C-alpha positions in Angstrom: 14.3 -39.4 3.1 13.3 -42.7 1.6 10.2 -41.3 0.0 12.1 -38.6 -1.8 14.5 -41.2 -3.1 11.9 -43.5 -4.6 10.0 -40.5 -6.0 13.2 -39.6 -7.9 13.6 -43.3 -9.1 10.2 -42.9 -10.8 11.7 -40.0 -12.7 14.3 -42.3 -14.2 17.8 -40.9 -14.9 17.6 -37.2 -15.7 20.7 -37.2 -17.8 19.0 -39.6 -20.1 16.0 -37.4 -20.5 17.9 -34.6 -21.8 19.9 -36.3 -24.4 18.5 -35.6 -27.9 17.7 -38.7 -30.0 18.5 -36.8 -33.2 15.3 -38.0 -34.8 13.3 -35.0 -35.9 9.5 -35.0 -36.0 6.8 -32.5 -37.0 5.2 -30.1 -34.6 1.6 -30.9 -33.3 -1.5 -29.5 -34.9 -1.1 -26.2 -32.9 2.5 -25.7 -33.9 3.9 -26.7 -30.6 6.9 -29.1 -30.1 6.2 -32.6 -28.9 9.8 -33.6 -28.4 11.3 -32.0 -25.2 14.8 -32.3 -26.4 14.3 -30.6 -29.7 12.3 -27.9 -28.0 15.2 -27.3 -25.5 17.6 -27.0 -28.5 15.4 -24.4 -30.1 14.9 -22.5 -26.8 18.7 -22.2 -26.4 19.1 -21.0 -30.0 16.3 -18.4 -29.7 17.3 -17.4 -26.1 13.7 -18.1 -24.9 12.1 -19.7 -21.8 10.2 -22.9 -22.3 6.4 -23.1 -21.8 5.3 -26.7 -21.2 1.6 -27.5 -21.6 0.1 -30.8 -20.5 -3.4 -31.8 -21.5 -5.8 -34.6 -22.2 -7.8 -33.3 -25.2 -11.3 -34.7 -25.4 -11.1 -36.4 -22.0 -10.7 -33.5 -19.8 -13.2 -30.6 -20.3 -10.9 -28.0 -18.9 -8.1 -29.2 -21.3 -10.5 -29.1 -24.2 -11.6 -25.6 -23.2 -8.1 -24.4 -22.9 -7.2 -25.9 -26.3 -10.2 -24.2 -28.0 -9.7 -20.9 -26.3 -5.8 -20.5 -26.4 -4.1 -23.0 -28.6 -6.5 -22.7 -31.5 -6.6 -18.9 -31.4 -5.0 -17.5 -34.4 -3.0 -15.0 -32.2 -1.4 -17.8 -30.1 1.6 -17.8 -32.5 2.2 -14.1 -32.4 1.4 -13.5 -28.8 2.7 -16.6 -27.1 5.0 -18.6 -29.4 7.0 -15.4 -30.3 7.9 -15.1 -26.5 8.3 -18.8 -25.5 9.3 -22.2 -27.0 6.2 -24.1 -26.4 6.1 -27.8 -25.8 2.7 -29.6 -25.7 2.3 -33.1 -24.1 -1.1 -34.4 -24.7 -1.9 -37.8 -22.9 -5.2 -38.3 -24.4 -6.4 -41.7 -25.7 -6.3 -40.3 -29.1 -2.6 -39.5 -28.7 -1.8 -42.9 -27.3 -3.6 -44.5 -30.3 -1.3 -42.7 -32.8 1.6 -44.6 -31.2 0.2 -47.8 -32.6 -0.1 -48.5 -36.4 -3.5 -49.7 -37.4 -4.2 -52.0 -40.3 -2.0 -52.0 -43.3 0.3 -49.1 -43.2 3.5 -48.1 -45.0 7.0 -48.5 -43.4 7.0 -44.6 -43.1 3.8 -44.7 -41.1 5.0 -47.4 -39.0 8.2 -45.6 -38.2 6.3 -42.6 -37.3 4.1 -44.4 -34.9 7.2 -46.1 -33.3 8.7 -42.6 -32.9 5.5 -41.2 -31.4 5.5 -44.2 -29.0 9.1 -43.3 -28.0 8.2 -39.7 -27.4 5.2 -40.5 -25.3 7.4 -42.6 -23.0 9.9 -39.8 -22.7 7.3 -37.2 -22.3 5.8 -39.1 -19.5 9.1 -39.2 -17.8 9.3 -35.4 -18.2 5.9 -34.9 -16.9 6.8 -36.9 -13.9 9.8 -34.8 -13.4 7.6 -31.7 -13.4 5.3 -33.4 -10.8 2.3 -33.1 -13.1 -0.8 -34.1 -11.0 -3.7 -33.0 -13.2 -4.6 -31.6 -16.6 -4.3 -29.1 -17.9 -1.0 -28.1 -16.2 1.5 -25.5 -17.3 5.1 -24.9 -16.4 7.7 -22.3 -17.4 11.3 -23.6 -17.5 14.5 -21.8 -18.4 16.1 -22.6 -21.9 18.3 -25.1 -19.9 15.3 -27.0 -18.5 15.5 -25.6 -15.1 12.3 -25.0 -13.2 10.9 -21.5 -12.9 7.2 -21.8 -12.1 3.9 -23.6 -12.5 1.4 -21.6 -14.1 -1.8 -21.6 -12.1 -4.7 -21.4 -14.4 -7.9 -19.4 -13.1 -11.2 -21.2 -13.3 -12.0 -19.5 -16.6 -10.1 -18.2 -19.5 -12.1 -15.8 -21.7 -9.5 -15.7 -24.4 -5.8 -15.4 -25.6 -5.3 -12.0 -24.0 -6.3 -13.3 -20.6 -3.6 -16.1 -21.0 -1.0 -13.6 -22.1 -1.7 -11.4 -19.1 -1.5 -14.7 -16.8 2.0 -15.4 -18.2 3.0 -11.7 -17.7 2.4 -12.3 -13.9 5.4 -14.5 -13.8 7.7 -12.2 -15.4 9.5 -11.2 -12.3 10.0 -14.8 -11.4 11.4 -15.6 -14.8 13.9 -12.7 -14.4 15.0 -13.7 -11.1 15.7 -17.4 -12.0 17.4 -16.5 -15.2 19.6 -14.1 -13.4 20.6 -16.8 -11.0 21.2 -19.2 -13.8 23.5 -16.7 -15.5 25.4 -16.2 -12.2 25.6 -19.9 -11.8 27.3 -20.3 -15.2 29.3 -17.1 -15.4 30.5 -16.6 -11.9 33.9 -17.5 -10.6 34.9 -19.4 -7.5 32.7 -19.2 -4.5 30.6 -16.5 -6.1 29.4 -19.2 -8.7 28.7 -21.9 -5.9 26.5 -19.4 -3.9 24.6 -18.7 -7.1 24.0 -22.4 -7.5 23.0 -22.6 -3.9 20.5 -19.8 -4.1 19.1 -21.3 -7.2 18.8 -24.6 -5.4 17.2 -23.2 -2.5 14.8 -21.0 -4.6 13.6 -24.2 -6.4 10.9 -26.5 -5.0 12.5 -29.6 -3.5 10.6 -31.8 -5.9 12.0 -29.8 -8.9 15.7 -29.7 -7.8 16.4 -32.8 -9.7 16.4 -30.6 -12.7 19.5 -28.8 -11.4 21.7 -32.0 -11.3 24.1 -31.0 -14.0 24.9 -27.7 -12.1 25.1 -29.5 -8.7 27.6 -32.0 -9.9 30.1 -29.1 -10.6 30.2 -28.0 -6.9 32.9 -30.5 -5.6 35.4 -29.3 -8.2 34.5 -25.7 -7.5 34.9 -26.0 -3.7 37.6 -28.6 -3.1 38.4 -27.4 0.4 34.8 -26.6 1.4 35.4 -22.8 1.7 31.7 -22.2 1.5 30.5 -24.8 4.0 28.1 -26.1 1.5 30.0 -29.1 0.2 28.4 -31.6 2.6 24.9 -30.9 1.2 25.9 -31.3 -2.3 28.1 -34.3 -1.9 24.9 -35.9 -0.4 22.8 -34.7 -3.3 25.2 -36.0 -5.8 25.4 -39.4 -4.1 21.7 -39.6 -4.2 21.7 -38.9 -8.1 24.4 -41.6 -8.5 22.5 -44.0 -6.3 19.3 -43.4 -8.4 21.2 -44.2 -11.7 22.5 -47.5 -10.2 19.2 -48.5 -8.6 17.1 -47.7 -11.6 19.5 -49.9 -13.6 18.9 -52.8 -11.2 22.3 -52.5 -9.4 21.3 -52.1 -5.8 24.7 -53.1 -4.5 26.4 -50.2 -6.3 23.5 -47.9 -5.3 24.2 -48.7 -1.5 27.9 -48.1 -2.1 27.2 -44.6 -3.2 26.2 -43.8 0.4 28.7 -46.1 2.2 31.5 -44.3 0.4 30.2 -41.0 0.9 30.4 -41.3 4.8 34.1 -41.5 4.5 34.3 -37.8 3.4 35.8 -35.5 5.9 33.5 -32.8 4.7 30.3 -34.6 5.5 28.2 -33.1 8.3 26.9 -35.4 11.1 23.2 -35.0 9.9 24.3 -35.9 6.4 26.2 -38.9 7.6 22.9 -40.0 9.3 21.0 -39.6 6.1 23.6 -41.5 4.1 23.7 -44.5 6.5 19.9 -44.5 6.7 19.7 -44.6 2.9 22.2 -47.4 2.6 20.0 -49.4 5.0 16.8 -48.6 3.4 18.1 -49.5 -0.1 19.4 -52.8 1.1 16.1 -53.7 2.7 14.1 -52.4 -0.3 16.1 -54.5 -2.8 15.6 -57.7 -0.9 19.0 -58.0 0.6 19.1 -60.8 3.3 22.1 -59.5 5.4 19.8 -58.1 8.2 22.8 -57.7 10.4 24.5 -55.3 8.0 21.2 -53.3 7.5 21.0 -53.1 11.4 24.6 -52.0 11.4 23.8 -49.1 9.0 20.8 -48.0 11.1 22.7 -48.1 14.3 25.6 -46.0 12.6 22.9 -43.6 11.4 21.7 -43.0 14.9 25.2 -42.7 16.3 26.2 -40.1 13.8 23.6 -37.5 14.8 21.7 -38.7 17.9 20.0 -35.3 18.4 18.5 -35.4 14.9 14.8 -35.1 14.5 14.7 -38.3 12.4 16.3 -40.4 15.2 13.0 -41.7 16.7 11.8 -42.9 13.2 15.1 -44.6 12.6 15.1 -46.2 16.0 11.6 -47.5 15.3 12.8 -49.1 12.1 15.8 -50.5 13.9 13.7 -52.1 16.6 11.2 -53.5 14.1 13.9 -55.1 12.1 15.7 -56.4 15.3 12.5 -58.0 16.5 11.7 -59.5 13.3 15.2 -61.0 13.0 15.0 -62.5 16.4 11.6 -64.0 15.7 12.8 -65.5 12.4 15.8 -66.9 14.3 13.7 -68.5 16.9 11.4 -69.8 14.2 14.4 -71.4 12.4 15.8 -72.9 15.5 12.4 -74.5 16.4 12.1 -76.0 12.8 15.6 -77.4 13.0 14.9 -79.1 16.6 11.7 -80.6 15.4 12.9 -81.7 12.0 12.6 -85.6 11.6 15.9 -87.4 11.9 17.4 -88.8 8.8 17.6 -92.6 8.6 21.1 -93.8 8.5 22.1 -96.4 6.0 
């Protein structure tokens, strides 16, 4: 539970990532977008899926081969860019060098370097959202930025046609996800909720953060929990809100997201357990000194769902903190008893 939260903290606030800055910039040397927000706007206008390419040109041999074989191919525009809105994140040292003005440069060149630096930071955040672990990496997203698939590159691509054929292999997945997205937006009542839930369950856990905008609509669509799904999504929403607070340095409000959540009559025992555990974990991780309150939250977590598979781990954390607290109290007492007496005037 805690590992997932802090992974998502590293992603920063998703809502901030997908708000366009309104500062346009040219495409890269291969005609690909380098601004995710701008690409997303274009994808919506063209009704296209997005294809995200992540490379390290000149430093990663496979990336360099891919760029030479595919991106530099004259047919890339007609065979790939006609079907997808293509975004290219290149994290090579050369790209980073372009974010810093060198020598005497004009104001325009300085502004361009600053804009590239801003984009590099934002693109790094998006790459983290996509769980990029190596280069080259490629991902297909819906026009809304929802995850469809990671494109698994073969050991060797002989040309642009091989790459086009590779993408064709993901067509059925693209159709399935986009149909679910359509239902999630266009359905009514519980039909829409079930569509969002199916989309959520079809998406890898690490990429579900991209669905936050849809998930936040569920409480208003299912006020009386007719679907029985409200508990799961109330917890997910609380986690998203806690991330926003915690990443802004407000650990108190982050903890409160969970302690307020447990008051909901729709929350299932296993989700109450997770909420109390996360409240305790965030307190401890933020350096809170109220050990008794942390222990109380851990205790409530165990009581909420004693048969849960996480109970042994939670109990272990509880016992460790209790023992540490007792040792600290004994140490403080010993120091107090052996402290030199003050000299009375």
